[in-house]
N, C-alpha and C positions, 0 to 999 in steps of 0.2 A: 371610455377612458382615454386620457391623453397618453400619447406614446413618446412625446418629446417635450423637453423643457430647456430653457436658457433664461438669461437675464431679461430678454424681451418679452417672454410669455411662454405659454404652453400650446401644444397643437397635436393634431393626429396626422402624422406624416408617414407612418410605417403600416405596411399592409402585406397581405399574402395573396398571391395570384392563383386561383384555382379554376380549372375549366368546368364549365357547366355540368358536364357528364360526371365529374368527380365530386359533386356536392355531397352526394350520399355517403362518400367515404370519410367525410369530416365528422368526427365524433364530438370535438369540442374546440373552441377557439378562445384563448385567454391572454389578456394583457397582464403580464407579471409586474412585480414591484420594480422600481428603479434601483440601480445599484451604482457603486462608485466607479465602475469601469467605462461607463458610457452615459450620455445624455439621453439616450434612447432606451426605453423599457423593453425587455425581452418579450417577444411574442411567441406563445406556445400553441401549436396546432397538434391535436391528437388525431391520428388516422387509424381506424380500426381495419382488421382483416389484412393487415400487412406484416409479413414475417420480418423480424428484426435481426436477420443473420445472413451471412454470406456462406455459400458452400463452395468448397474447393474440390473440383473434379468429383471422384466417386469414393473418397476416402472417409466419408462421414465426419469431416472436421467442420465444426461450426464456430464462427467467430463473430461474436456480437458487435454491432457497430457502436454500441453505447459504452460497454463495460470491458470487453476483452482487450481492446487496444488502449485502455486508459491507465495512466499512472497517477496515483493519489499521493499527495504530499501533505505532511502535518503543517497545520497553521497555529503557531503559538498564541497568536492574539485572540483565538476563539476559545481559549481555556474556560473562561468563566461561563460563556454561553452554553458550551457543551456540558459543563459540570451541572448546570441546573436541569437541562433536558435529560441528562443521564440518570439523575436521581428520580425523575418522574416516571422512568421506565422500569423501576425495580419490580413493581408488581407483574409486569409483562415477562420478565426473566423467571421469576419463581413460578408463574403460572404454567410455563413450559415444562418445568420440572414436575409439577403436580400432575399435568396431563400425561407425562411419561410414566409416573408412578401408577396411574390408573389404567395404563395400557392404551391410551388414546393415541399417543405419538411414539414412534420409534426413535432409536438413537439418531439415525439419519435426519429425521424430520426435526428433531430437537436442535441438532447442530445447525441445520440450514435456517431454521427460524430464528435461532440465536444470532447467527451471522447477519440475517436480514434486519433484525433490530439494531444491531451495532452500526450497520451501514446507514440506516435511516437517521441515526443520531449524528455520526461523524461526517459522512460524505458531503453534506451541504456546506461544511465549514472548511473542507480541504481544498487545496489548490489542485487542479487537474491539468495534466498534459496528455495529449493524445498522439500516439505514435503509429497508428494504424494507417498502413498504405503510404508511407513516405516519412518525410521529415517531421520532427517534433513540433507540435503546435501548442504554445502556451495558452490555454483557454482562460485561466483565472490566476494570474500572476500578481504578486505584491511587491512593492518597492521597500517594504518594511525591513527586509533582511539585507538591504544594501548598506555598505559601510558609511555612506553619507547621510543616511536616514537617522537624524539625531532626535533627541527627546522632544524638541520643539516640533518637529515634524509629526511625531506620534501624538502629541497633544492636540495640534491642529487637526490631525486626521480623525481623532475621536470626536471632536466638535463637529466636523463635517459629516461623519457617519451618523451622529446623533440627529442632526438636522435632516438628514436623508430619511431616517426612519420616521420622523415626525411628518415629513412631507408625504411619505407613502401612506401614513395613517389618515392624513387629513390634507388633501391637495388644494389648500387655499392659496390665495395670492400672496398673503404675508408670509406663509411658510415657504413658498417658492422663492420670494425675495431673500429671506433669511438663508436658505439653502444655497442660492447662487453666490451670496456674499461670503459664506463660510467656505465654499468650494474655491472662490477666487483667491481668498487669503491663503488657503492650504496649498493650492497649486503654485502660487507665487513664491511662497517660501520654499517649497520643494525644489523649484526650478533654480532659485538662487543658491541653495545649499548644494545641489548637484553640480552646478557650474563652478562653485568654489572648490569642491572636491576635485573636479576634473582638472582645473588649473593647478592645484596642488600636485596631483599625480603627474601632470605634464612636467612640472618643474623637477619632480623626483627623477623621471626618465632622462630629462636633459642632463641632470647631474651624473646619473649612472653612465650615460653615453660618453661623457667627458672623462669620468674618473674610474669607471669600472665597466668597460666595454663587454667583458665576458658575461657579467650578470645582466647587462642590457640586452644582448642578443639571446640569452637564455629565456627572458620573458617572451620574446617574439618568436621562439621556436615553435613552429606549427606541429600540431599533432597530425600524424599520418591518417588519412581517410581511407577506409577499406572500400574498394569498389569491387563488386562481384556481380556476375550475370546469373547466379543461381537463384532459382525461384523457390516458392514455399514447398512445391511438391517434391523437389530434389532433397531438401532437408527432411521432409516427411518420410520419404522412402529410406533415406540413410539411417535415421534414428530408429525407424521401425526394424530395419535389418539388425541394428546393434542390440536392440532390446529383445529380439525374438530368441527363444530357446530352442536349441537343436532337438528335434523330435527323436533322434537316435540315442540321445543320452538317457541312461537308465536312472530314474529317480528312486534312490533307495531310502529316502527320508519320508516320502509321502505315506506309506503304509504305517510308519511309526506314529505320525501325527493323527492319522485317521483312527487308529486303535488306542490312542493315548487315554489315560484315565483323567477325569475332570477333577479328581481329588487334589487338594492343595499339598504341594510337596514342601515348600518353604513359606510358611504363613507370614513371615515378616515382609515378604515381597508382595503380598496381597493386602496389606494393611491399607486403611483408608488414608488417602492423601490429606494432610493438614495444611494449615495456612503458612506455618513456618517453612515447610518444604517448598511450597509455591513461591513464597516471598524471596527465598534464596535464588530462585531462578529469574523472577522479575527484576531483581536488582542487577543482574548480569546481562540483561537484554540490552542490545545496541540499537540506537535510533538511527534513522537514515537508510534502513535496509528495505529492499524491495518487498512488496507483498505478493501473495499467491493469487489465484483466480477469485478469492473471496475479498480482496482488497483490504484486509484488516492489517493495519500498521502496528509496528511494535510500540510506537509512541502512545497508542490508546492505552495499552496496559502499563506502560511505564508512568505516564502523567496521572493516571487514575488508578494506581495499584491498590489504594486503600478501598476503593469502591469495588474493584473486581476481585479482590482476594476471596471473600465469602461466595460470590457468584461462580467463579471459576473452580473453586474447591467443590462446590456442589455439582457442577457440570462434569468435571473430571472424574469424580467418584461414581457418578452415574454410568460413564463410559467404562471405567475399570470394573464395575460390578457386572455389567452387561457382557464384558469380554469381547466387544465388537468395536472395531476401529471404523469410524465414520467414512463412508465412501467418498464424500466431497474432500476429505483430507488426503485421499490417495490421488487426487488429480492435480497436476502441475503444469506450468508452462515451460517448455525447453527453449532456452536462449543459446543459440550457437555462437561459440567464441572461437575466432581464428587463432590457432596456435603458431603455425609457421607455414611457409611454402605458398603455393599458388592459391589465390583467393577463389578461383573458380573450381577448385577440387574440393568436393564435399568431405572427403576423407581427412582433410587438414583441419576440420572443425571438431571441437568437443562441446558437448552440451552441458549447460548449467540449468537445473530444474528449479523453478520458483514454486514453492509449495506454501501452504497456509502457515502464517506465523503463529496462529492459534494452536495448530497441530504440533508445531515445533516446541511450543511451550509445554504441551502435555507430554511429549516424548522425551523432552529434557528432564522433566521431573522423574520419569521412569528411569532414565539413563543415570541420573545422579544417585537414585536408590539402588540400582544394580552395581554402581561403582563402590558405594559404601559397603554394601553386602559382600561383594567379592573381595574387598580389601580386609574387612573384619574377619572373613573366614578363610583367608589365604588361598582363594580360588586361582588367582592369577600369579604366575611365577615371578620371581624377582628378576629372572633373566629377560623378561619381556619389557621392551622399551616403547614399542609402537602402540598408539591408541591408549596411552596412560597419561593422565594429567601430571605435569611436572617432569615428564621423561621425553626423550627424543632419541632419534637414531644416532645423533652425534655422541650421546652418552655411551651408546654401545660401541661405537668406533673408538672412543677414548678408552673404554675398558679393555677392548681387544688389543690395542696398540700397547697398553700398559703391560698386559700379560705376555705379549710377544717380546 
């Protein structure tokens, strides 16, 4: 297979160097399809018997080189492609539920397999940035979200990508010539449009410099870069100590939960989740939020909520009936954020945990149900202002000052 093409022709100029003693470790060697980011085709080498993780000291923390350090971002242009693939996976989703009904799969296995199916559908179309071990590297970026990328750019890009798919399907001379021409026209228009936008922005800055200096310097105000000599182990030990429970504290609640009755006390709280409940949550989901370790983005469920409504209702009701919270949903990634003070003092950092967005959808459904139930039954006092929708501590301060 050819690994390179341009207007002059195609050739094989990409290769992988392997020592003769390492030949046995090569499981497969594949030349992948060409893509829009390079004239060179990706070369994939699979090596067996190699562990795909790094271990930090003796703390049993494992960090995958492929997924743990990756950030996935939604690609709006892939909507139609994802939609067709997603509908072809319907039988796979419901097969998981049937296997659980038969006792073949546990809740944890169903959730893990469900997540794997979603990732197999969405991940190939998402842009990926890798932040593991240093600065962020954009692996698969797109210019389509730039302000200068106009409708003409989008139209020419579609033509270029269409000819690229045809060339990957049949790598003939005529298809290569057509691809090179479409690529040339697309790149030329993009360059012209971008340069025009840059000139326009430059004129705007020049105008601000002369007529609004304050706004001009505000644009160029640099964001402070946090420099710290703290390593991963320091943060691990710090958050481990924060999360540890004092062994001397007497737990008076555990015996109550161990001896609790399994009989339903409030049947309305254990009713099956319906599509209306779930839809009210999906409509309030915010896009652009970080994902947990499962890499599931909110955009998946927002853009395809009509598809996911019956699927998620089925999954959530299985979890609710089992009374078991999936273990994978209890795992998160702690991101340390500097609050104030010395950047080299670990005590000045607070942790933000990124958990599964799918888990947050499930728990939000239950939270809304509890809020409605407590409101209907007068469980929460009118004097409480914290953790109540539509209320805040400023309301309490206003009430106090009014009384005084």
